[in-house]
C-alpha distance (Angstrom), angle and dihedral (degrees) to the residues before:
residue distance angle dihedral
M1 . . .
T2 3.78 . .
E3 3.80 116.3 .
H4 3.71 112.8 -124.5
R5 3.69 118.2 -161.3
K6 3.75 130.3 -176.8
I7 3.75 110.5 -85.7
P8 3.79 109.4 -131.0
E9 3.74 117.3 -119.6
P10 3.73 117.2 -116.7
S11 3.66 114.8 -94.0
K12 3.76 116.7 -93.1
S13 3.74 126.5 -123.4
L14 3.72 121.2 -113.0
F15 3.79 92.4 -101.8
E16 3.82 91.9 51.5
R17 3.83 91.7 49.8
A18 3.83 89.1 48.6
E19 3.79 89.3 51.5
N20 3.84 93.9 53.4
F21 3.70 91.1 45.2
F22 3.79 98.1 51.2
G23 3.88 94.0 30.1
L24 3.75 95.7 -125.6
G25 3.72 97.4 148.4
G26 3.73 127.9 -124.5
D27 3.81 102.5 -82.8
F28 3.83 103.5 113.3
R29 3.85 113.4 177.2
P30 3.80 132.8 159.8
A31 3.68 115.6 -97.6
P32 3.71 114.4 -95.4
V33 3.81 116.3 -97.7
P34 3.78 116.0 -140.0
K35 3.76 118.5 -125.1
E36 3.78 93.3 -130.7
L37 3.77 121.6 40.0
K38 3.77 119.1 -140.4
K39 3.69 114.0 -108.1
P40 3.82 113.9 -104.6
V41 3.79 113.8 -96.9
N42 3.87 91.2 -134.8
R43 3.88 97.3 59.7
R44 3.82 119.2 132.5
I45 3.78 113.5 -101.8
E46 3.84 116.2 -156.3
K47 3.76 110.6 -134.5
K48 3.73 118.3 -139.7
R49 3.70 115.8 -114.8
P50 3.76 122.1 -143.2
P51 3.77 110.7 -101.8
A52 3.85 111.9 -97.7
A53 3.81 124.0 -137.6
P54 3.81 110.2 -88.1
Q55 3.78 116.1 -107.0
T56 3.84 127.8 -147.2
G57 3.77 112.7 -75.7
E58 3.92 95.7 8.5
Q59 3.79 127.4 110.5
V60 3.81 122.1 -130.2
V61 3.83 111.0 -120.9
Q62 3.82 121.6 -172.2
D63 3.81 119.7 -137.6
R64 3.80 114.6 -98.8
P65 3.75 131.1 -169.8
A66 3.84 115.8 -81.0
E67 3.80 92.0 -108.2
Q68 3.77 93.7 50.4
S69 3.81 98.2 42.2
A70 3.73 116.3 126.3
P71 3.85 132.1 -166.5
V72 3.73 114.0 -83.5
T73 3.83 118.5 -139.2
Q74 3.75 112.7 -145.6
V75 3.76 116.0 -148.0
P76 3.79 108.5 -137.3
T77 3.79 115.2 -116.0
P78 3.79 109.9 -117.2
A79 3.74 115.0 -115.9
P80 3.76 114.3 -104.6
V81 3.85 112.5 -97.3
A82 3.78 110.0 -113.6
E83 3.75 111.8 -125.5
P84 3.81 113.1 -120.2
V85 3.80 114.8 -99.1
P86 3.78 108.0 -119.1
E87 3.75 113.7 -120.9
P88 3.81 113.5 -110.3
V89 3.78 114.1 -99.1
Y90 3.73 112.8 -124.3
E91 3.71 127.0 -161.8
D92 3.77 116.8 -107.0
V93 3.80 116.1 -93.6
T94 3.75 114.8 -148.0
F95 3.86 127.5 170.3
S96 3.71 125.9 -134.6
E97 3.82 115.9 -78.1
E98 3.79 91.5 -143.6
V99 3.82 109.5 117.0
H100 3.85 118.4 -143.8
T101 3.78 117.7 -157.5
I102 3.75 117.9 -126.9
D103 3.80 115.6 -131.8
R104 3.84 103.2 -122.2
E105 3.78 89.8 -165.9
A106 3.78 90.3 57.3
L107 3.78 88.5 53.9
V108 3.76 91.0 53.6
A109 3.72 91.6 46.3
H110 3.82 93.1 54.9
G111 3.85 93.4 42.2
L112 3.78 93.8 -113.8
I113 3.80 127.8 153.4
Q114 3.79 116.0 -83.2
P115 3.92 108.0 -128.9
E116 3.83 93.9 -149.4
G117 3.81 96.7 29.7
P118 3.75 131.0 104.3
V119 3.81 125.7 -79.6
T120 3.83 109.6 -80.3
A121 3.65 135.8 178.9
L122 3.84 89.5 -104.1
L123 3.80 90.7 55.0
E124 3.80 92.5 48.2
E125 3.81 91.7 50.6
F126 3.77 92.9 52.1
R127 3.76 91.5 44.7
I128 3.83 87.5 63.1
V129 3.83 90.5 46.7
K130 3.82 92.5 51.4
R131 3.82 92.1 48.8
Q132 3.82 88.6 59.5
V133 3.80 91.6 46.1
L134 3.78 92.8 50.2
Q135 3.76 92.1 46.1
S136 3.75 91.3 52.5
V137 3.80 89.6 50.3
R138 3.87 89.5 54.0
D139 3.85 91.6 49.0
A140 3.80 92.5 48.2
R141 3.80 91.5 53.0
A142 3.83 91.3 47.0
K143 3.82 87.4 57.2
G144 3.83 92.9 51.6
S145 3.87 101.3 -94.3
T146 3.79 112.0 130.0
K147 3.80 118.3 158.9
R148 3.81 96.3 28.8
A149 3.81 92.3 49.3
Q150 3.84 89.2 66.1
R151 3.83 95.0 55.8
V152 3.82 122.7 82.3
L153 3.78 124.5 -174.6
V154 3.82 119.0 -150.8
C155 3.73 111.7 -161.5
S156 3.87 143.5 150.7
P157 3.78 132.9 -152.0
L158 3.87 95.0 -122.5
P159 3.79 137.1 12.1
N160 3.90 123.3 -83.4
E161 3.78 95.3 32.4
G162 3.84 96.3 116.0
K163 3.79 104.5 -103.1
S164 3.86 94.6 138.4
Y165 3.80 90.7 47.1
C166 3.83 91.5 49.9
A167 3.85 91.9 45.1
A168 3.86 92.9 51.3
N169 3.81 91.8 47.3
L170 3.75 93.5 46.3
A171 3.80 89.9 50.7
I172 3.81 92.5 50.9
A173 3.81 91.7 49.2
L174 3.83 93.4 48.2
A175 3.85 89.1 51.4
A176 3.72 89.2 62.0
E177 3.81 90.3 67.2
K178 3.70 114.5 110.1
D179 3.82 97.9 -140.5
S180 3.78 103.2 35.7
E181 3.74 142.7 55.9
V182 3.81 132.5 -151.1
L183 3.81 135.9 -142.1
L184 3.88 115.7 -161.0
V185 3.83 109.2 -153.5
D186 3.80 117.5 -162.6
A187 3.84 100.8 -143.8
D188 3.81 95.9 163.3
F189 3.76 94.1 103.4
G190 3.72 96.6 172.1
K191 3.82 97.0 52.7
P192 3.84 108.0 13.7
S193 3.80 113.2 -174.0
V194 3.88 108.4 161.1
L195 3.82 97.1 93.8
S196 3.76 92.9 51.1
M197 3.75 92.0 48.5
F198 3.78 91.1 57.8
G199 3.82 97.0 34.6
L200 3.84 97.6 -114.6
P201 3.83 126.6 143.9
R202 3.83 122.0 -108.8
G203 3.77 120.7 -98.0
P204 3.89 142.5 146.3
G205 3.70 116.1 -47.6
F206 3.72 151.2 156.8
M207 3.81 100.0 -34.9
D208 3.88 92.5 46.5
V209 3.82 89.3 56.9
L210 3.86 91.4 49.4
A211 3.70 92.7 50.2
R212 3.85 97.6 44.2
D213 3.79 123.6 54.1
D214 3.82 92.1 -163.8
M215 3.87 93.6 63.6
K216 3.85 125.5 85.5
V217 3.71 118.0 -145.1
E218 3.83 93.9 -140.2
D219 3.76 88.7 64.1
C220 3.83 90.1 62.8
V221 3.81 97.8 48.8
L222 3.77 114.0 107.5
A223 3.81 118.0 -146.3
T224 3.79 112.5 -149.3
D225 3.83 136.0 -156.4
I226 3.82 88.2 -109.1
E227 3.82 102.3 95.1
G228 3.78 112.6 -114.8
F229 3.79 94.0 7.6
M230 3.87 124.2 114.5
I231 3.88 133.4 166.5
L232 3.79 132.0 -147.1
P233 3.86 110.3 -161.4
A234 3.73 122.2 -138.1
G235 3.81 95.3 -115.5
N236 3.84 124.7 -152.7
H237 3.74 118.9 -20.2
T238 3.81 117.7 -119.3
T239 3.77 134.1 -173.1
S240 3.91 89.8 -116.7
D241 3.79 101.2 55.3
S242 3.83 94.5 133.1
E243 3.83 94.0 45.1
F244 3.81 92.1 51.9
L245 3.85 90.8 49.8
S246 3.90 91.3 51.2
S247 3.78 91.7 52.5
E248 3.86 125.5 98.7
R249 3.86 88.3 -110.8
T250 3.80 89.2 74.2
A251 3.82 94.3 63.0
E252 3.79 90.2 46.2
V253 3.75 92.9 51.2
L254 3.81 94.9 46.6
D255 3.83 89.3 48.0
R256 3.78 89.9 59.3
L257 3.80 91.0 52.2
T258 3.81 91.8 60.8
R259 3.77 101.1 29.6
A260 3.84 111.5 133.5
A261 3.88 88.4 -8.2
P262 3.87 107.1 100.0
K263 3.82 91.9 161.8
R264 3.89 95.1 53.6
I265 3.83 115.5 106.9
I266 3.77 117.4 -158.2
I267 3.91 118.1 -150.5
F268 3.79 115.1 -162.7
D269 3.86 116.5 -159.3
S270 3.80 98.8 -158.5
P271 3.82 132.0 -179.2
P272 3.84 119.6 -91.4
A273 3.76 110.8 -72.7
L274 3.78 95.6 -128.9
A275 3.89 95.0 42.8
A276 3.78 102.2 48.2
S277 3.90 136.1 17.6
P278 3.85 101.2 -133.4
A279 3.82 88.9 85.5
A280 3.76 92.9 62.6
E281 3.80 91.0 45.2
L282 3.85 92.2 51.9
A283 3.81 89.6 49.6
N284 3.83 86.7 73.9
H285 3.78 91.5 63.3
V286 3.81 105.6 42.6
G287 3.80 133.5 80.6
Q288 3.74 96.1 -142.9
A289 3.82 139.1 9.3
I290 3.78 129.5 -151.0
V291 3.77 114.2 -151.6
V292 3.75 112.0 -156.5
A293 3.82 115.1 -152.2
R294 3.89 127.7 175.9
A295 3.78 112.6 -123.2
D296 3.79 90.0 -140.6
R297 3.83 101.5 41.6
T298 3.80 118.3 22.8
G299 3.81 112.5 96.2
Q300 3.81 125.6 -144.1
T301 3.80 93.6 -115.4
S302 3.72 94.2 50.6
L303 3.79 90.3 49.6
E304 3.81 93.3 50.3
D305 3.79 91.6 48.4
A306 3.79 91.4 51.3
L307 3.79 92.1 50.4
T308 3.82 90.5 51.3
L309 3.84 90.6 54.2
L310 3.84 91.4 49.1
S311 3.84 93.3 45.9
A312 3.83 92.2 113.4
C313 3.92 86.9 73.6
P314 3.82 109.4 86.6
D315 3.81 94.4 -144.3
L316 3.80 122.2 46.0
K317 3.86 122.1 -176.4
L318 3.72 132.9 -176.3
L319 3.80 124.3 -138.2
L320 3.72 115.7 -168.9
N321 3.85 110.1 -148.0
A322 3.85 128.1 -163.5
A323 3.77 94.6 21.3
H324 3.75 112.5 158.4
F325 3.81 98.9 174.1
S326 3.79 128.0 74.7
P327 3.79 117.6 -177.2
S328 3.76 90.7 -153.6
G329 3.85 95.1 48.4
R330 3.72 94.5 -116.5
R331 3.85 114.4 176.3
F332 3.72 116.8 176.9
G333 3.76 126.5 -169.4
D334 3.79 104.2 40.6
Y335 3.87 98.5 72.7
Y336 3.85 94.6 80.1
G337 3.72 93.3 48.1
K338 3.89 95.1 58.5
E339 3.68 123.6 89.6
T340 3.81 118.5 -113.4
F341 3.78 123.2 -137.0
C-alpha cells in the first residue's frame, strides 16, 4: 500500500504571511489615485503690488491671478516736442541817405550805359545778360540758397578783358528793374576803377571794413542819384588782401550788405583770376560768377585755368566781350529808332 504523506503547502510570500498574522484578508488592490492632485505646498505665490500712479501715455492694468494673466501692451510715450529756437535778432542795417551825383560825362567817356538815355545796342545786350542773372537768382532761391544767390562775381582770366566795364554796365542795367536794387562793389583792391568810371571821389571802402573791426560796411556805401543804384568803394590797398577775404569777417560783412534786403543784388568787380588771388576767395561767397573773355584775345587754356580757380562757385557763366560777328545777323539798338507803319 502506497504511503501518502501530507504534501506541504508552498511557502508564502512576506505579504501573505503579514496578511495572516494581522488578519487583513486577501483582497489586495492598488491604492485609489485621486482625480485632482493637490497643489504643492512650496509653489511660488505672486504678491500683489500696490497700484502705481499712472504716467502719461501708459494704461493702468489691474493685477490678475497668475493663471489669468494676459500680456500687457505698453503704449510708447511720445517724445517731447522740441521748442523752436528763436531766430537771432539782428540790428537794423541802414545805408547813408546822402546822395552822390553820378558824372554823366564820365559814363560817356568810359562807354557805359546812360541811365536816362535812349535804347542802344549796348543796353539791349546787357538786358539779355541781366535776365540770365535774375533767372539764376530765382533758381538758386528755389533750391534753398538765400544769401549767396544775391551775390554775383564778375571776373576775367587776364587783365584788360573788360570785366570792370561789364560789371558797371550790368549794375546800371539791373538798377532799372522796378522791384530790385543793386550794389556795385569794387573788389579789385590792387587797381580799383569803379569810382573813376562814375566820377565819384575816393573814400573808405570794402577792404577798410575787412581790416578794421570798428568800422561798419554800411557807413562806406555810397547812394547815387540813379534810383536803386549804390556803390561800395574798394578802400585802401593792403599787402594781405587775400588773407582778409578768407577770414570770418568777410562773411559777417557780406551778411550786413544783404540783411533785410532780399531784392538787393550785389555785383563784385574782382581782379583777374589768373593775376590775383582775391577772385578765387570771393568765389566762396557768391552764388554765380560771370567770366568775361575777349573774343579776340582770351585763349582757351587761360579760360580753363580761370574756371578751375573759380570752381567753388556753383554757377559759372561766360560773357564774350568785343565780339563783332553774329552768325544770326543780330543787330540790337536800331529797332526802336525806326518808324512803324
